[in-house]
C-alpha positions as CSV (number, residue, x, y, z in Angstrom):
1,M,45.8,27.2,56.5
2,K,43.5,28.7,53.9
3,A,42.9,26.4,50.9
4,V,41.1,26.3,47.6
5,I,39.8,23.3,45.7
6,I,39.8,23.4,41.9
7,E,37.7,20.5,40.7
8,D,35.0,20.3,38.0
9,E,33.1,17.3,39.4
10,T,30.8,18.6,42.1
11,L,30.5,15.3,44.0
12,V,34.2,14.7,43.9
13,A,34.9,18.2,45.2
14,K,32.4,17.8,48.1
15,Q,33.9,14.4,49.0
16,L,37.4,15.9,49.1
17,E,36.2,18.8,51.2
18,R,34.6,16.4,53.7
19,K,37.8,14.3,53.9
20,I,39.9,17.5,54.5
21,A,37.5,18.6,57.3
22,L,37.8,15.1,58.9
23,I,41.6,14.8,58.8
24,A,42.8,18.4,58.9
25,A,40.8,20.7,61.1
26,D,43.3,23.5,60.6
27,V,42.7,23.7,56.8
28,Q,39.9,26.1,55.9
29,I,38.4,25.7,52.4
30,M,37.9,29.2,51.1
31,A,36.3,28.2,47.7
32,I,35.5,25.3,45.4
33,L,36.2,26.4,41.8
34,P,34.7,24.2,39.0
35,S,36.6,25.6,36.0
36,L,39.6,27.5,34.7
37,K,37.4,30.5,34.0
38,T,36.1,30.7,37.6
39,A,39.6,30.0,39.0
40,R,41.1,32.9,37.0
41,K,38.3,35.2,38.2
42,W,38.7,34.1,41.8
43,F,42.5,34.7,41.8
44,M,41.8,38.1,40.2
45,E,39.7,39.1,43.2
46,N,41.4,37.3,46.1
47,A,44.9,36.8,47.5
48,E,46.4,33.4,46.8
49,P,45.7,30.8,49.5
50,D,48.2,28.8,51.6
51,L,47.4,25.6,49.7
52,L,45.7,24.5,46.5
53,F,43.9,21.2,45.8
54,M,43.8,21.0,42.0
55,D,42.4,18.5,39.5
56,I,44.3,18.6,36.2
57,Q,41.8,18.0,33.4
58,L,38.9,20.5,33.8
59,S,35.9,21.0,31.7
60,D,37.4,24.0,30.0
61,G,41.1,23.1,29.8
62,I,44.1,21.9,31.7
63,S,44.6,23.4,35.2
64,F,48.3,24.1,34.4
65,E,47.1,27.0,32.3
66,L,46.4,28.8,35.5
67,F,50.2,29.2,36.0
68,D,50.4,30.9,32.6
69,Y,48.1,33.7,34.1
70,Y,49.5,34.1,37.6
71,Q,52.8,33.7,39.4
72,L,51.5,31.5,42.2
73,S,53.8,30.5,44.9
74,C,51.5,28.4,47.1
75,P,52.0,24.6,47.2
76,V,49.7,22.4,45.2
77,I,48.3,19.0,45.9
78,F,47.2,17.6,42.5
79,T,44.3,15.2,42.6
80,T,43.7,13.4,39.3
81,A,42.7,10.2,37.5
82,Y,45.7,10.4,35.2
83,D,49.3,9.6,36.0
84,E,51.0,11.1,32.9
85,Y,51.1,14.6,34.2
86,A,53.3,13.9,37.3
87,I,56.5,15.5,36.1
88,R,54.7,18.6,34.9
89,A,52.8,18.8,38.2
90,F,56.0,19.0,40.3
91,K,57.3,21.8,38.0
92,A,54.1,23.8,38.9
93,N,54.5,24.0,42.7
94,G,53.3,20.4,43.1
95,I,54.0,19.0,46.6
96,D,52.1,15.8,46.0
97,Y,50.3,13.9,43.2
98,L,47.4,11.8,44.3
99,L,45.4,9.5,42.0
100,K,41.7,9.3,42.4
101,P,40.0,8.0,44.3
102,V,42.0,9.8,47.0
103,G,42.5,7.9,50.2
104,E,42.4,9.6,53.6
105,A,45.8,8.4,54.6
106,E,47.7,9.6,51.6
107,L,45.7,12.9,51.7
108,A,46.7,13.4,55.3
109,R,50.4,12.8,54.4
110,A,50.2,15.3,51.6
111,I,48.6,17.9,53.9
112,D,51.3,17.3,56.5
113,K,53.9,18.1,53.8
114,C,52.2,21.4,53.1
115,R,51.7,22.2,56.8
116,L,55.4,21.8,57.4
117,Q,56.2,24.0,54.4
118,H,53.7,26.6,55.6
119,T,55.1,26.6,59.1
120,K,58.6,27.2,57.8
121,A,57.4,30.0,55.7
122,L,55.8,32.0,58.5
123,A,57.8,35.1,59.4
124,I,59.2,35.2,62.9
125,P,58.3,38.6,64.6
126,A,61.2,41.1,64.3
127,D,61.7,41.3,68.1
128,M,61.9,37.5,68.4
129,T,64.3,37.4,65.5
130,R,66.6,39.8,67.3
131,I,66.4,37.7,70.5
132,I,67.3,34.5,68.6
133,Q,70.2,36.3,66.9
134,L,71.6,37.6,70.2
135,L,71.3,34.2,71.9
136,T,73.0,32.3,69.1
137,N,75.4,35.0,67.9
138,P,75.8,38.2,70.0
139,S,77.6,39.9,67.1
140,A,74.9,39.1,64.5
141,Q,73.5,42.0,62.7
142,Q,69.7,42.3,62.1
143,V,68.7,43.2,58.6
144,V,68.5,46.9,58.4
145,Y,66.6,48.6,55.5
146,K,67.4,52.1,54.2
147,E,65.9,54.9,56.3
148,K,66.9,57.9,54.2
149,F,67.7,58.8,50.6
150,I,70.0,61.6,49.7
151,V,68.9,63.9,46.8
152,S,70.3,67.0,45.3
153,I,68.3,70.2,45.5
154,G,70.1,73.1,44.0
155,K,73.5,73.1,45.5
156,Q,72.5,71.2,48.6
157,W,72.1,67.6,49.6
158,V,68.8,66.9,51.4
159,A,67.9,63.7,53.2
160,I,64.4,62.4,52.6
161,D,63.0,59.8,55.1
162,T,61.8,56.6,53.6
163,H,58.4,57.0,55.2
164,E,58.0,60.3,53.3
165,I,58.4,58.4,49.9
166,A,55.2,57.3,48.1
167,C,57.0,55.6,45.2
168,F,60.1,55.2,43.1
169,G,60.0,55.3,39.3
170,R,62.1,55.3,36.3
171,D,62.1,57.1,32.9
172,Q,65.5,58.1,31.7
173,L,66.7,58.2,35.4
174,N,65.6,56.7,38.6
175,Y,63.6,59.1,40.9
176,L,61.4,59.2,43.9
177,H,58.1,60.9,44.6
178,T,57.2,62.2,48.0
179,Y,53.7,62.3,49.3
180,K,53.7,66.0,48.5
181,A,54.3,65.1,44.8
182,E,57.9,66.3,44.9
183,K,60.1,64.5,42.4
184,H,63.8,64.0,43.0
185,V,66.4,62.0,41.1
186,V,68.1,59.3,43.1
187,D,71.7,58.2,42.2
188,Y,71.3,54.5,41.8
189,D,72.0,52.4,38.7
190,S,68.8,50.4,38.6
191,M,65.4,49.8,40.2
192,D,66.7,46.5,41.3
193,D,69.4,48.2,43.4
194,I,66.7,50.4,45.0
195,E,64.4,47.5,45.7
196,A,67.1,45.7,47.6
197,L,67.4,48.6,50.0
198,L,63.7,48.7,50.9
199,N,61.5,47.0,53.5
200,P,59.4,44.5,51.4
201,R,56.5,44.9,53.9
202,Q,56.3,48.6,53.0
203,F,57.3,48.7,49.3
204,F,56.2,46.5,46.4
205,R,57.8,46.2,43.0
206,A,54.7,46.7,40.8
207,N,56.5,46.5,37.5
208,R,59.8,47.4,35.8
209,Q,59.2,51.1,36.2
210,F,57.6,51.5,39.7
211,I,58.1,50.5,43.3
212,V,55.1,51.7,45.4
213,S,54.6,52.2,49.2
214,I,51.6,50.5,50.7
215,N,50.6,53.7,52.4
216,A,50.5,55.6,49.1
217,I,47.8,53.5,47.5
218,Q,44.4,55.1,47.4
219,S,42.5,52.4,45.5
220,I,42.9,49.5,43.1
221,R,41.2,49.4,39.7
222,L,40.3,46.0,38.2
223,H,40.6,45.3,34.5
224,E,38.8,42.7,32.3
225,N,42.2,41.3,31.2
226,Q,42.9,40.5,34.9
227,K,45.5,43.2,35.3
228,L,45.3,45.7,38.2
229,T,46.0,49.4,38.4
230,A,47.1,51.0,41.7
231,I,45.8,54.6,42.1
232,L,48.1,56.6,44.3
233,K,46.8,59.2,46.7
234,A,46.4,62.9,45.8
235,P,48.2,65.1,45.0
236,L,50.4,62.5,43.2
237,Q,48.0,61.6,40.3
238,I,50.0,58.5,39.5
239,E,48.5,55.2,38.2
240,V,50.7,52.1,38.4
241,D,49.9,49.0,36.4
242,I,50.3,45.5,37.9
243,S,50.4,42.6,35.6
244,R,48.0,39.6,35.9
245,E,51.0,37.4,36.8
246,K,51.8,39.6,39.8
247,A,48.2,40.3,40.8
248,P,47.8,37.4,43.4
249,V,51.2,38.2,45.0
250,F,50.3,41.9,45.1
251,K,46.9,41.2,46.7
252,K,48.5,39.0,49.4
253,W,51.0,41.8,50.1
254,F,48.3,44.5,50.1
255,D,45.7,42.6,52.2
256,R,47.5,41.9,55.4
């Protein structure tokens, strides 16, 4: 598992890192972040880890503020000298709440909880999923995502393969853009309805107006306000904004 430590006391952070290395060889510490400012910058530039070790009172604020910036889904082990934040911690992805000084036994138990959660979250390969389904229920149907979208061109209906679609968007109506920059209206009530039909490994809901294909993204522009902009490949000339809250989830989806 990949993990990050957010702790403003250097000595405490190094001690925690050594204890983790001693009791959990499978946990790789990606970074030690000493403040909210550095944490916000790190999450702006990196995909969220599998696990966070987080102190609560930092030199420049309360670590809960990080959840006001980003929609983080990874479990958090809080390590703190204060016990009054426990309820708030468990509302912020907290999987355990350890009071300093943190003992190795309780740290190991907390990591075991995260390891179990991480294992359950790992996706089973599609072919293995199918095998399990056939063994347990021969009539089970594998999840099937939409392969074609029907659009009207003149007086004809034309089927457009999903792999030819660069993005879906909405202005007054819902529409799709092909990689050739052809724009066609699609007859669905909402972007939510379209999103539910698409393979989430291929398409990402960037904002309320756009769903983008991973293969259509040319580059990502970073902004000082921690938002992102996805630049789609020519000849589309489309720029799609991604909020700072969605940025860590997007980076994890894009960097796989």
